[in-house]
C-alpha positions in Angstrom: 31.3 -6.1 -130.0 29.6 -8.0 -127.3 28.2 -5.8 -124.5 29.8 -8.2 -121.9 33.2 -9.9 -121.9 33.5 -13.3 -120.4 35.4 -11.8 -117.6 32.6 -9.5 -116.8 29.6 -11.9 -117.1 27.9 -12.7 -114.0 28.4 -16.2 -112.8 25.8 -18.6 -111.1 27.5 -17.8 -107.7 26.7 -14.2 -108.1 23.1 -14.7 -108.9 20.5 -14.5 -106.0 19.0 -17.8 -104.9 15.7 -18.7 -106.7 12.7 -18.7 -104.6 11.1 -22.1 -104.2 8.6 -23.4 -106.8 5.0 -23.8 -106.0 4.6 -21.1 -103.1 4.4 -18.1 -105.4 6.0 -16.1 -102.5 9.4 -14.7 -101.5 11.2 -16.9 -99.0 12.4 -13.7 -97.3 8.8 -12.7 -96.5 8.3 -15.9 -94.4 8.6 -15.5 -90.5 11.5 -17.4 -89.2 10.7 -20.7 -88.0 11.7 -20.0 -84.4 9.3 -17.0 -84.3 6.1 -18.1 -82.4 2.7 -17.6 -83.8 0.6 -14.6 -82.7 -2.1 -17.0 -81.4 0.6 -18.8 -79.3 1.8 -15.5 -77.7 -1.6 -13.8 -77.1 -3.5 -17.2 -76.2 -0.5 -17.8 -73.6 -1.0 -14.4 -72.2 -4.7 -14.9 -71.9 -4.3 -18.3 -70.4 -2.0 -16.9 -67.6 -4.3 -14.1 -66.7 -7.4 -16.1 -66.7 -5.6 -19.0 -64.6 -4.7 -16.5 -62.0 -8.2 -15.0 -61.9 -9.5 -18.6 -61.3 -7.9 -18.8 -58.0 -9.6 -15.6 -56.9 -13.2 -16.3 -58.0 -15.6 -16.9 -55.1 -17.2 -20.1 -54.6 -20.7 -19.0 -56.1 -23.1 -21.0 -58.4 -21.3 -23.3 -60.7 -17.9 -23.3 -59.1 -19.4 -24.0 -55.7 -21.4 -26.7 -56.9 -18.4 -28.3 -58.7 -16.1 -27.9 -55.5 -19.0 -29.7 -53.6 -18.9 -32.5 -56.1 -15.0 -32.9 -55.6 -15.5 -33.0 -51.9 -18.2 -35.7 -51.9 -15.9 -37.9 -54.3 -13.0 -37.2 -51.8 -15.1 -38.8 -49.0 -16.5 -41.8 -51.0 -15.3 -42.3 -54.6 -17.6 -45.2 -55.5 -20.8 -44.0 -53.7 -20.8 -40.4 -53.1 -23.7 -38.2 -51.6 -25.5 -35.7 -53.6 -23.3 -32.4 -53.8 -25.5 -30.5 -51.7 -27.6 -32.7 -49.6 -26.6 -35.5 -47.2 -28.1 -38.4 -49.1 -26.7 -41.1 -51.4 -26.5 -40.1 -55.0 -28.4 -42.8 -56.6 -28.3 -41.1 -60.0 -27.0 -37.7 -60.1 -25.7 -36.4 -63.3 -23.0 -34.3 -61.7 -20.8 -37.3 -61.2 -19.3 -37.5 -64.8 -16.1 -38.5 -66.1 -14.8 -35.0 -65.6 -15.8 -34.8 -62.0 -14.2 -38.5 -61.4 -11.0 -37.1 -62.8 -11.3 -34.2 -60.4 -12.2 -36.4 -57.4 -9.1 -38.7 -58.1 -6.9 -35.8 -58.3 -8.2 -34.5 -54.8 -7.6 -37.8 -53.3 -4.2 -38.1 -54.7 -2.9 -34.6 -54.1 -4.7 -33.9 -50.9 -5.9 -30.6 -52.3 -9.4 -29.1 -51.3 -12.3 -28.9 -53.6 -12.0 -25.3 -54.3 -8.3 -25.8 -55.1 -9.1 -28.6 -57.6 -11.8 -26.6 -59.3 -9.3 -23.5 -59.7 -6.6 -25.9 -61.0 -9.0 -27.6 -63.4 -10.1 -24.3 -64.5 -6.6 -23.7 -65.8 -6.4 -26.9 -67.5 -9.7 -26.5 -69.2 -8.8 -23.2 -70.6 -5.6 -24.9 -71.9 -7.4 -27.6 -73.5 -9.9 -25.2 -75.0 -7.1 -22.9 -76.6 -5.4 -25.8 -78.0 -8.5 -27.2 -79.5 -9.2 -23.8 -81.0 -5.9 -23.8 -82.5 -6.2 -27.4 -83.9 -9.5 -26.6 -85.6 -8.7 -23.2 -87.1 -5.5 -24.9 -88.7 -7.6 -27.6 -90.1 -10.0 -25.1 -91.7 -7.5 -22.1 -92.6 -3.9 -21.5 -93.1 -4.4 -17.8 -91.8 -2.4 -17.5 -88.7 -4.5 -14.6 -87.2 -7.9 -16.4 -87.3 -7.6 -18.1 -84.1 -6.5 -14.8 -82.5 -9.9 -13.3 -83.3 -11.6 -15.9 -81.3 -9.7 -14.8 -78.0 -11.6 -11.5 -78.0 -15.0 -13.1 -77.3 -13.5 -15.7 -75.1 -11.9 -13.0 -72.9 -15.0 -10.9 -72.7 -17.4 -14.0 -71.8 -15.2 -14.7 -69.0 -14.8 -11.4 -67.5 -18.4 -10.6 -67.9 -19.1 -13.0 -65.0 -16.3 -15.2 -63.8 -18.3 -16.9 -60.9 -20.8 -18.3 -63.4 -18.1 -19.9 -65.5 -19.3 -23.5 -66.1 -16.3 -25.9 -65.7 -18.1 -29.0 -67.2 -19.4 -27.1 -70.3 -16.0 -25.5 -71.0 -14.5 -29.0 -70.7 -17.0 -30.4 -73.0 -16.9 -27.7 -75.5 -12.9 -27.9 -75.5 -13.1 -31.7 -76.0 -15.5 -31.1 -78.9 -13.0 -28.7 -80.6 -10.3 -31.4 -80.5 -13.0 -34.0 -81.7 -14.1 -32.1 -84.6 -10.3 -31.6 -85.6 -9.8 -35.2 -85.3 -12.8 -35.8 -87.3 -11.9 -33.5 -90.0 -8.5 -34.8 -90.4 -9.5 -38.4 -90.5 -12.4 -37.6 -93.1 -10.0 -35.7 -95.5 -7.4 -38.3 -95.5 -6.3 -39.8 -99.0 -5.6 -43.6 -99.3 -2.1 -44.4 -99.4 -0.2 -46.4 -102.1 -0.6 -50.2 -101.2 -3.6 -49.6 -98.8 -5.4 -52.9 -98.5 -8.6 -51.1 -98.1 -8.2 -47.7 -100.1 -10.8 -45.0 -99.2 -11.9 -46.5 -96.0 -11.4 -43.8 -93.6 -11.2 -43.3 -90.6 -9.0 -46.2 -89.4 -10.5 -48.6 -86.8 -8.5 -47.1 -83.9 -9.6 -43.4 -85.0 -13.2 -44.5 -85.1 -12.9 -45.9 -81.7 -11.3 -42.9 -80.4 -13.7 -40.5 -81.9 -16.6 -42.4 -80.6 -15.3 -42.4 -77.1 -14.7 -38.6 -77.1 -18.3 -38.2 -78.3 -19.4 -40.4 -75.6 -17.3 -38.4 -73.1 -19.0 -35.2 -74.2 -22.4 -36.8 -73.7 -21.8 -37.7 -70.3 -20.2 -34.3 -69.1 -22.7 -31.9 -70.8 -25.5 -33.5 -73.1 -26.5 -30.2 -74.6 -22.8 -29.7 -76.0 -23.0 -33.3 -77.2 -25.8 -32.4 -79.8 -23.7 -29.8 -81.3 -20.6 -32.0 -81.2 -22.5 -34.7 -83.2 -23.9 -32.1 -85.8 -20.3 -30.8 -86.2 -19.0 -34.5 -86.9 -21.6 -35.0 -89.4 -20.9 -31.8 -91.3 -17.1 -32.6 -91.5 -17.7 -36.0 -92.7 -20.2 -34.9 -95.4 -18.0 -32.0 -96.6 -14.4 -33.2 -96.1 -14.6 -36.9 -97.1 -12.3 -37.4 -100.3 -13.9 -40.6 -101.1 -17.2 -42.1 -101.6 -19.2 -42.2 -98.3 -20.3 -45.8 -98.6 -17.0 -47.5 -98.1 -16.6 -45.4 -94.7 -20.1 -45.8 -93.4 -19.3 -49.0 -91.2 -16.4 -47.3 -89.6 -18.4 -44.3 -88.7 -21.3 -46.2 -87.7 -18.8 -48.1 -85.3 -17.8 -44.8 -83.8 -21.5 -44.0 -83.1 -21.7 -47.3 -81.3 -18.7 -46.6 -79.4 -20.2 -43.3 -78.0 -23.6 -44.9 -77.1 -21.7 -47.7 -75.3 -19.6 -45.3 -73.2 -22.7 -43.4 -72.2 -24.8 -46.2 -71.5 -22.3 -48.3 -69.3 -21.2 -45.2 -67.2 -21.4 -46.8 -63.7 -22.5 -43.6 -62.0 -25.6 -43.0 -63.8 -27.0 -43.7 -67.3 -25.8 -41.1 -69.5 -28.6 -41.5 -72.0 -31.5 -41.2 -69.7 -30.2 -39.4 -66.6 -32.2 -36.0 -65.9 -30.0 -33.0 -66.0 -32.4 -30.3 -64.7 -34.9 -30.5 -61.9 -38.5 -31.4 -62.6 -39.7 -28.7 -60.6 -36.8 -26.3 -59.9 -38.3 -24.3 -57.1 -36.2 -22.0 -54.9 -36.4 -21.8 -51.1 -35.4 -18.4 -50.9 -38.1 -15.8 -50.4 -38.0 -13.1 -52.9 -38.1 -10.4 -50.4 -34.8 -11.6 -49.0 -32.9 -11.5 -52.3 -31.9 -7.8 -51.7 -29.3 -8.7 -49.2 -27.6 -11.4 -51.3 -24.1 -10.5 -52.8 -23.0 -13.1 -55.5 -19.4 -12.1 -54.8 -19.5 -12.7 -51.1 -16.7 -15.2 -50.4 -18.3 -16.6 -47.2 -14.9 -17.3 -45.7 -16.1 -15.9 -42.4 -18.7 -18.8 -42.3 -16.7 -21.6 -43.9 -14.0 -21.4 -41.4 -16.5 -22.4 -38.6 -18.6 -25.2 -40.3 -16.8 -28.5 -40.5 -17.0 -30.8 -43.5 -20.0 -33.1 -43.3 -22.3 -31.1 -41.0 -25.8 -29.7 -42.2 -26.6 -26.0 -42.4 -29.9 -24.6 -42.8 -30.2 -21.4 -45.0 -32.1 -20.0 -47.8 -29.2 -17.9 -49.1 -28.3 -19.3 -52.5 -24.5 -17.9 -52.4 -24.1 -19.3 -49.1 -25.4 -22.7 -50.1 -22.7 -23.3 -52.7 -19.9 -21.8 -50.7 -20.7 -23.9 -47.7 -21.2 -27.1 -49.8 -17.8 -26.2 -51.9 -16.0 -26.7 -48.6 -17.6 -29.9 -47.7 -20.7 -29.0 -45.6 -24.2 -29.9 -46.6 -27.3 -27.7 -46.8 -30.8 -29.0 -45.8 -32.5 -27.8 -49.0 -30.8 -26.8 -52.1 -32.3 -23.7 -53.9 -32.1 -25.7 -57.1 -32.3 -29.3 -56.0 -30.5 -32.2 -57.8 -32.7 -33.8 -60.4 -31.7 -37.2 -59.2 -33.3 -36.5 -55.7 -36.8 -37.8 -55.3 -39.4 -35.2 -55.8 -41.1 -35.7 -52.4 -37.8 -35.4 -50.7 -37.0 -32.3 -52.2 -40.4 -30.7 -51.3 -40.3 -32.0 -47.7 -36.9 -30.3 -47.2 -37.9 -27.0 -48.9 -41.0 -27.0 -46.5 -38.9 -27.7 -43.6 -36.7 -24.7 -44.3 -39.6 -22.3 -45.0 -41.1 -23.6 -41.7 -38.2 -23.1 -39.5 -37.6 -19.5 -40.9 -41.2 -18.7 -40.5 -41.4 -16.5 -37.3 -44.9 -18.1 -36.5 -43.4 -21.6 -36.1 -43.2 -22.9 -32.5 -39.9 -23.6 -31.2 -40.8 -27.3 -30.6 -41.4 -27.6 -34.3 -38.0 -26.0 -35.1 -36.3 -28.4 -32.7 -38.0 -31.1 -34.4 -36.7 -30.1 -37.8 -33.1 -29.7 -36.6 -33.2 -33.1 -35.1 -34.9 -35.0 -38.0 -32.4 -33.5 -40.6 -29.3 -33.4 -38.1 -29.0 -29.6 -38.6 -26.1 -28.2 -36.6 -25.8 -24.6 -38.1 -27.9 -21.7 -39.2 -26.9 -19.1 -41.7 -29.5 -16.4 -41.6 -30.1 -12.9 -43.2 -30.2 -9.7 -41.2 -34.0 -9.9 -41.6 -34.5 -13.6 -40.1 -35.0 -14.0 -36.5 -32.6 -16.0 -34.5 -34.3 -19.0 -32.7 -33.9 -19.2 -28.7 -31.4 -22.2 -28.8 -28.8 -20.8 -31.4 -25.6 -19.1 -30.7 -24.1 -16.5 -33.0 -20.5 -17.3 -33.9 -19.7 -15.1 -37.0 -21.3 -12.6 -39.0 -20.7 -10.6 -42.3 -20.5 -6.8 -42.0 -21.1 -6.7 -45.8 -24.4 -8.4 -46.1 -25.4 -8.6 -42.5 -25.9 -12.4 -42.6 -24.9 -14.3 -39.5 -23.7 -17.8 -38.7 -25.0 -19.4 -35.6 -24.7 -23.0 -33.8 -27.8 -24.8 -32.8 -27.7 -26.5 -29.5 -29.5 -29.7 -29.1 -29.9 -30.3 -32.8 
């Protein structure tokens, strides 16, 4: 006697659906398609928090310098002055494509330099997070790998948000997208009917990859070195065909990168110096004790109009004032594009003016020669006879004074 009768035998409708072949997993274990990835959730939260923090960071160091660059491009897009000093920027490496985009945004929107820098910080972070996501998806299917990157990213930012370098962040973000694009192009398998099988990348991809590499070179040359090495590694290890058929196309990408860097109108990206030859500071070491990097200097920037010259040896004040459109007589770390003789003369002029033994006539000559209208002095520096105090900081003891007859 059969164990099951025809009436009791299970039909195909009663059987559970079979799992898809080839993946070896139960379909019920997969997350729903509508459920966002953990990286999207945590990365979006980190982006929101750090974007809000960017609007609260003081204009110190890199942020102040970038705001000054935006202010110079707002005044003159084609022939800007140096970011800190009122001289034409003949070959300043600060005027990169990244800076030009910020300048165009400032002129089109009417936003100030500090506002554009804060907005750009948010966009840079978004570009960086999407670049991390693209590159990790290229290397591994694990959804939690990019989440691990968020921890050091948050710690690096919160360690010192005032020194967060916007150009280098932008360059790293572009590099991540560049690597993801290069890796996918190198690993492409020729399609059936392809007239040139195995020749990857396509010509438009070679052009785009080369332009991106040239962009990184113009924005941050140090990052460009790592970007190029990473591209070479991806090409070597991910190319699924012989290297020889692809050599001409990858060589064309290199030609595009060099061409972009060499033809940039503001300076030659291949030869422009990026650090001062003699990076000396005008601030005496004894005065550094009264400096506070987090000082916002709103009490001073509210008085000094854009385009006027301030004499000071306070490094945080220099960046804050320049970020709001003013100039300083001598930058603590002068632009490498500024002539060495000019840098030294300006540094000596600041030191002579702040020296208590300097006669008033010599001080008046300095203010007249360099069109100095304002002084920002520490509590230990003596106020000259022809200066009137307009504002001071109860936090640091620094004072802002107007020079008469400058």
